[in-house]
N, C-alpha and C positions, 0 to 999 in steps of 0.2 A: 555171943552177942557183939558186933561192932560198938564200937564207942563214938565212932565219927565217920562222916561220909567219906566214901575212898577218894583220894586225891585224884586229879586229872593225870590221865595218862603222859607221864614225863617230869610232873611234879607241878607244873603250872599252866593254867590255861591260856591260850594263846588267843589275843584280840587285835586285828588288824585294823581297828578301825580308831582313828584319833580323833575325836571332834574338833579339838583346837588344830588340826591340821586339814580339814574338810575343806573349808573357804580357800586356802593356799592350793590344793590340790584341784579345785574346781575352776580356779584362775589359770593354774597351769595348763590345764587339759585344752584349753581354747588354741593353745599352740603346738599340742601333740595330734599325731595321728590316732584314729580312732578305730577300734573294732567293735563291733555290735555280736554279742555273745547269743546263742540260741539258748532255748531254756535248759537243756543239759548241762551245758558250761556254765550257766548262770548257778543250778544248783552247785556244782561242784566250786565256784567262787564261794558262794553263802557259806558252805560247810568249813571252807579253809577259813575265811574271814571270822566267822562267829566262832571257832576254836573246835569245833567236831573233830577235826582233825589234828588236835594237839597232839604231839607237840611241832606237827608240821607248820612250818610259817611262810613256806614260799612254795610256787608250784617246781616240781623236780627239774634239773637238767638230764641232758643224756646219759651223763656220767652216774647222776643219782639213779634213775630209772634202772640204768644196768645193774648196779648194786643192790636193789631192792630184788630185781628180779633173779639175780643168781646168789645173794647171801640173805636176803629178806632183811636190811639193815638200813638204817639212815648212816648219815655221815659218822656220827658219835657212836654208832654201835648199836642204837636203840634198834630193837625188831619192829621191823614194819612191813606189811605183808604185799602191799601195790601198789605200783606208780600213780602218784596224780600229777597231771599236766593240766594245762589248759589247752582245750582245741577248738580251732576256728577254721571255718573251711572258707572264709574270705582270702580272696588273692592277695590281700595286703599284708595279711599275717606272714606269707614268703617272703614280703620284702623287708622283713625287719631284721635286725643283725645285733648281736649282743652288745651291750651298751644303750640301746634304744630305750625310751619310755612310750608307752601307749597307754592312751585311756580306754578303758574295759567300760563299753554303756549296754543298757538293753536294747530291746528292739524299737522302744520309744525314743530313745537317746537318751534315757537317764544315766546320769553319771555313777558309776558303780565303784571304780577304783582305778589306780593308775600300777601298771605292770613295768617293772626295772627289769627288761629282758636281759637274762644271764646266756641263754643259749637258743639256738634256734636250728632245727635238724630235721632230715625227712627220713622216715622207716617205713618201707612199703607202701609207699605213696600217701604217707600221712606226715605232713609236716609239726613239728614239735617244737615248742618255743618255753625255755626253761628260765625262772629269774625271780625276782623279788615283786610281790605285790603291795602296793600300798592302795587299801580299800578306800573307797569313797561310799558305796552303799551296795548291800546284797542285793541279788537280782530279785526279781518280782515274778521269779518261777513263770513266765510263760511257758563204724568203720568196716579192701578186702586182701587179707593178710595173703603170703603166699600159700598156696596149697599143695606144693610140692614137700613130701615128707618122707624121710628116709623109716626102713622098720623101726630103727633105735628111737628116732625122733618120734614116732607114732607111737610107740610104746612108753615112752616118757610122759606122752599127753596123756594117754590113757591113765596111767599111775596118778599123775597129777589131779585128774577128774576122778580118781576113786572107781574106775570102773575095771570090773575084774570079769566081766563075760562078754563079749564084743560079737556082734555078726556081721559080716563082710557081705558086701554086694558088689561083685568085680564086674562091672559094665561094660559092656561094647558097643551098646546101642541107648539112646535116649529113653529115658524112665516116661511111661504113661501110667494112667491111673490105676490100673490093674496090678504093676508091678510095686506101685506106691503103696497101694493098699495092704499087699503080701508083705513087703517090708515090715511096714507097721506093723503088721498082726504077729510076724515069727518074731519081732523084736518082743513083744509084748509075752507072746507064749512061753519064751525061753527065757523071760527077764533078763535081756541083754540090751546093751548099748548098740547103735548102729554105723557101721563105718561105710558110708557112700564112696567107692574106689573105682572111677572110671578108668578103665586102659587107654590112656592118653599118648601113647607111644606112636610117635611120628615126627614129621618135620614140617616148618612153616610155609617151606617152598615145594617139597618133594610128596609130602603126604600130609596136606593139611587138615585132611577130614575131621580130626580129632577136636579142631576147636569148636566145630558146633556141637559136638558129644559133649565137650566140658561146659560151654554154654549153656547147655540146655540143664544140666546140674545146678549150674549156678542160680539159674531163673527158678528152679524147684525149691533150692536150699530152705527158704524161706517157709515152706508147707511142711517142715520137718521140725520136730522139737528141738531148739537150738543147743541145748546141752546135751542131749541123749544122742545126738547124730554129727558124725565129722564127715567133712567132704575133703579127701585128699586125691589131687592129681597128679600129672607129670607135667604141669606147666604152670608158670607164676605169670600175673599180671596185676595191674592194681585197680582197687576200686577207686571212686569218686575220691580223691585225696582229702584229708583234713589236716588242717595246720595245727600243731601242738605247741603251746607256748609253755614254758617255766621262767620262774622269778619272782621276786619279792612283790608284795602286793602291801599297798596301804589304803585302808578303806575309808570310805568317807561317811555311809550310813547304810543301814539293812535295808535290802529291797521293801518297796511299799506293797505288802500282802493285802488286797482288800478282801480275801476269803479267809474265812475262820481266824480272823484276827484275834478273837479271845483264846483261841486254843497254840497260838505260836508260841514259843519260848526258847531265848538261847539257851545253851549250856549253862553260862552264868545265871541267867533269870532262873532255871530248873533249879539250880545248887541253891540259889536264896532261897527257894519258896521251901524245898525240903529242909533245910536248915529251919525255916522260920515255924516249919510245922514239927520239927523233932525226928525227924527221919534219919535214921542213921546206917540203914541197908536197905539197897533197893533193888528189886527184880524188874527189870525190862523184857515186854514183848514188841518187837518191833515188827509190826504187821506191815505186810505187804497184800493180805488178803482177808475179806472180812472175817469175824470170827464167829464160829458155829458152836453148839454146845460142848464138844470133845474140848475144843482150846479154851472154851471157859471155864471147864472144871480142872483143867491139868493148871492153868495160871493160878485161879485159887488155890488149889492143893498145895503147889509149888511155894506160893507166897506164904503160906502158913506153916508148911515143913521147914523152910529156912528162916523162919520169923522175920521177914522181910515186907516192905511196903511194895505197891506195884506199879509201875509205870508202864500204862497202855502208851505207844509209840509208832503210830501207823505212819506209813511212809507217803508222804505227801509231796514229793517231788513230781513236778508237772507244770502244766500250763491250761489256763482255761479255754484256749481255743485249739492248740494242737496236740495236747494230752490231757484230756479232762477226766479221765478214768477215777483219779485219786477224790472225786467229790464224792462219790457213792461209797468207796472205802471209809471218808471220815464221816460221812452221814451215819453208815452203820454202826461205828464207833459211839456216836451221840447218842443213838437210839438205844445202844446196849449199855450205856453209861451208869442208869441207876439200877441195873442188877449186880453192880459191883459195892463193896461198902465203901461210903465216901470218905470216911475218915482214914482209910487206908490205901485207896486208889487215886491216880492222878493221869489225866487222858491232855496228851498234848501231841501235836502233828511234829515230825521229822521232815525237813525240806531235803531228806537225800534223794539224789538221782539215782534212776533204778540201776540195779548191778546184778549179776548172777549169784548162782548158789555155790561157785568153787570154796575151797579151803581158805584160800588168800582172802576172799571177799568176805567171807565169814568173821574172819579173823579181824578185819577191817572193822565189820559193823561192830565187835566188841570193844574195839577203841572208842567207837562213835559213843557206846553205851557207858564206858567209863568216864568220858569226857562230860557226859550229862549227868554224871554221879551215881551211876549203877554199877554193882559190884558183882551183880548176876546177870544173866542173859540166857533166855529160852531159846534154843535152836531146834528147827524142825517146826512139825505141825501144820504144814501148810500143803496143798495141793501142788507138789512140786514135781513133775513129771522128769525134771533134768536136774544136772550138778552132781555135785560130790556126794552131798548126803539128802535123802530122797525122806528120810526121817531124822530126828536127832538122835536116835540110837546108833544111828550107821556111825557117830563119833567114837563109840566105844571102840569099834576095830582100829587095832595098829597100824599106823600108817608110818613107815621107818621114812619115807620120803619128806614127810609133815605132819610130825605128832600135834594135833591141834590141841587136844587137852592140856599137853604140856605148853604151848605157844601162848596158849588162854591165860594159863597161871601165871606166866611171864608179864603179861598185859597187865594182869591183877582181876580178872574177870573170871568167875566160875561159870562155865557153860553146863546148862541143864538139859541135858538132850530128852526130846520129846518124844515117847515110846508109841508105838502102835495103839491106839486107841481103839477099843471095840465097845459096844453099848451092850449091856449084861441087861436082857429082858427081866429075868427075875428080881434081880435087885433094883430096876429102874434108875442105873447110873452107868457112867462112862469107867471102864477101868483098863488098865494096861492089859495087852493080851496076855503076859506073862503072870498076870496075877488072876487070872479067871478061874473060879472055884469048877472044878472036876464035873461034868454034868449040865453046864450052864447051857442056857439059850442065849446066843449072840446075835447080835444084828451088825450089818455093818453096808454103808454105800459109798462105793468107790467115787472118787472125783469125777471121773470122766461120767459115771451115771447121775451124779449130782448135777454137772453141767447140760448134759441131755435133757432132762427134765425141767430144769431153768428155761433152756432154750424153747423148748416145747410147750412150756406153759402148763406140765403135770405137776401133781401134788408130791410135796417133800414131804417124807415124814416128820412128826412133831419131835420125836426123840431127835433128829438131827440137828435140827438149828432152832432158832428163836422169831416166832412170827414177826416182829420188828426188824429183823435182820432183813429177811426175806423179802419182806416189803419194801425195803431200801433199794435190795439188790434189782428186783421187779422195776423199780422207777428208774433205775442205772440203765439196765438192758432189758427191757422187755423180751418177751417170746416174740418170735422172728414176725409171726403173723401182725404184729403191734409195731414193729419196728420200722423206722424208714429206711428206704435202700437206692441204690443207684443200678439202673440197667444202662450198661455204657457197650453201645455198638462201635466196633472198628471194622474198616475194610476200605477197599479202594475208592475212588471216585466210580459212582454208575453201579456199585454193586447192591444197592438197595436198601442200604442203611436207613437214609432220612425217610424213605415210604414205609419201611416195616415200623422204623420207631415212630411215625405218625398214626400209624395205625394201631400200636400198642397203647399209646397214649390215649387213644379215644376209646378202646376196650376198657381199659381201667378206670376212666372217668365214667364209664356206663356202669361199671361194679360199683363206685363209690367207695367212701369210707376214711379215703386220705387224700391230700391234696396231691396232683400230679401237674409236674412241669415239665416241658420239652424243652432240650436244650439241643436245638439243631444246630448243625455246624455252620452253614449259612447265616440262619439267625443269629446266631452267637456273635459271627463276624460285624454284623450292622450294628447291632447294639452294643455289644463290649469289647470288639477288638476291632474297631474300624480303624484305627491307626496304624494297624499291624499290615505287614507284605507275606508275602509266602517263601520267605527263606525258612532255611531249619530252624534257625533260633526264634524267628517270630509264629512257625507254627507250634514251636513248643511250647512258647509262651501260651498260646491261645488254648492249647488243650489243657495245660495249667490251670488257667482261669475257669474253664469249664469245669475241672475237679473241684476247685475250691468252691464255686457255687453250687455243685452237686453236693458237696460235703457239708454244706450249710442247711440245704434243703432236708438232706437226709438227716443229720443230727435233730432236727425238730420235726422227725417223725414223716416227713414227706417222702414222694415219690420222685425220683429225677432220672430221666431217660434222655441220655445222650447219645448223639450220632455223629463226631468227628472223624474226620480219615483215620488220626491219631497215629501215624505209621511207627513212631518210634519205641522199643520195648521199654525203655527206661522208663520213659514218661510215664507210660502205661502202668508200669509197677509203682512209680510213685503217686500216681492219683489214686490206685487201688489203696495202698497203705494208706494216705489221707482219708479215705472214705471209710474203710472198713475201721477204722480208729472210731467211728462214731455210728455204725450201721452197717447195713447189708452192701454188698457190691456183686454185681453179675455180668462178665463180661461176655460179650456174645461178638462171636468172629462171623462177621457178613464173608464166606471166603467165595465169593464169586469170582472164577476166573478174570484174569484181564482181557481175553478175546471179547468175553461175553459183554463185561464193563465197555471197551470201547464200539462193540457193536449197539450198545444202548447209547451212546454219547449224543444227548440231544444238543448240548451246548458246542459241538467241536472241540473239545478241551485238549481229547489224546491227539487229534491231527494236529491242531497248532502245537502241542508238546513236542512232537515227533518232527515238526518242521522247524523246530528251533525256536518258536515263537514264545513259548513260556518256561522260563527255566525252573529248574528245580521241580518238576512235576512227580509227585507220587506214582511209581509204577512204570515209569519211561527215562527220566535223567535223575531220580532220587529213590531210594530204596523204600519199599514197603516192608517191614520186619515183622513177620507173621508171630501170632500171639503162640506161647509154647503151652499154655494149659487154660484157655477159656472155659469158663463153664459151660457153654453150647457153640457149635460152629455151625453155619448155613449157609448151602449152595443156593442161592436164588434163581440159577441157569433155569431149571426145569419145576421151580417151586413157586406156588401162586402166593401173594400176601397174605390172605388168610391163612393156609398152611405153615408159614413161616411164623405168623403171630400165634398160631395154635401151639407151635412148639417153645415158642418163649414162655407162655402162659404154664405149657407144662412143666415147664424147667422152674419156673418161679413157685408153683405148688409142690413141686419135689423138694425143694429146698427150705419150703416152711413159709415162705413170704405170703403165699395166698391161702386161703380157706373157703 
């Protein structure tokens, strides 16, 4: 039994906020350039300033990042698994240079810290800045790398991610739904990871056709589980670059968290609480998903076996508008709290940004656990279709390139691997699969089946979860028939978008049950974007405004019907991501040919555009980028309005939004 709480990693807890310096830093900030940080960057800043990343006290420079990537060590030789830099997508970040000081603020302009820039660099389209940080306040929580890889590089990547069985799709044509479904099915049946390997041999002048092939796979990439599928091609280009900053931080204050204030505690505050309660050995459960009966049973069993107290530490990095999913996670833990022994269990939220499931990221979590006073960490136990470790017991496998258990022991944290748990009906309890008595009847519910039932509003077995947890999950993500959703029509001018959208809105209003809002392109321009013109930039802004309004309607369980031209793929992708974070999104491509659209042109717009009287007219002088994977495509050339609306309604029924 330990006689004292484990010391912070590196021996001392970093605190980058000096109250005596706060006023001076705020005054200095008036004369400094500013960067407004998005919520992910704010999470990283908070973890650094609060000491959760101790002994790290600065955002890393390029040389330090390279050392961490190759040697997994800080400058003083301390083991460290993952680079930590400040990332900004503002162009102003790229204008900074070593020696500059910059004020770091949240989206509301709240002063968080001053960064003394030590390094600025660009890596594959992303700008990195390294240097010392002077913190003012912690944030209030509101990357396309090269795709070319040699066989050796891919092998190294597979080894790093723990992949032992890989299925390849060597594509010479774009992937459609049939191939997509078969790839996923084959990978699951063969218990394999997936390599998407489009054959991109060609030349940008002599044989440029491969560009379209590769772009189609990039567009489809997000539909695959991010850490069980790798995309590698024979060309390299950059995604929208992000600026990365490294340097020293001087903090002014922690960010103002209006949510779950009673559950937020810095590493120092948790350590003081543990000391006050006489806790010397603490086991952490850093939850990214709600806890069900199997995880509950294993946490209690592990705490008892290791004679440890238990810290329930759900990861609540997010933003109440941009990324609100953590609200349901935390509420599920609050609902479950009374099932744990109150004298030996503590619930607190962890403002960590989302991270993957690689070995390096796991070791960073171990450092965070130690800095919060925990000497034991349960790993695995959640439905992770990706990453190095699908179950904690995978850690038992020997890994020559990264011995995780040995490195964790160097950090000073014991990793407790979560086994494959099954419900033994004869004993009415969860048991590790390897400990099930012979002849016992066991029950399991795979994660995919659980999600399917939740989405369809079907019954979840009582042995699987707790009613109060399921109630919170249904509040956060109700069945599709109760969710808000957006129907997003896109197509050329004159294709029939507005006519179909208006008729669809009328049909849905007839059905009743949910509020319906029609956001037609022309109507929105009059009331929401009247100051905008028709340049590419202004059209992009207009569509994004429509997307934002639709996301708010969707979030509040309404139905938004949008009918802009929306000619650009990236803008449509961004709108989809915005809306899918809060509800359903159904993209309808009104694929009426331009010849038909011109023949219908009541306003004479195409004629004016071809005469040069209207600049940047979609389909004539400005391109329309055809959607890659819409949920439905409709050609209205020989299709009546009622038939088109019926196709949309059938699609909505098929997807589960209508019953």
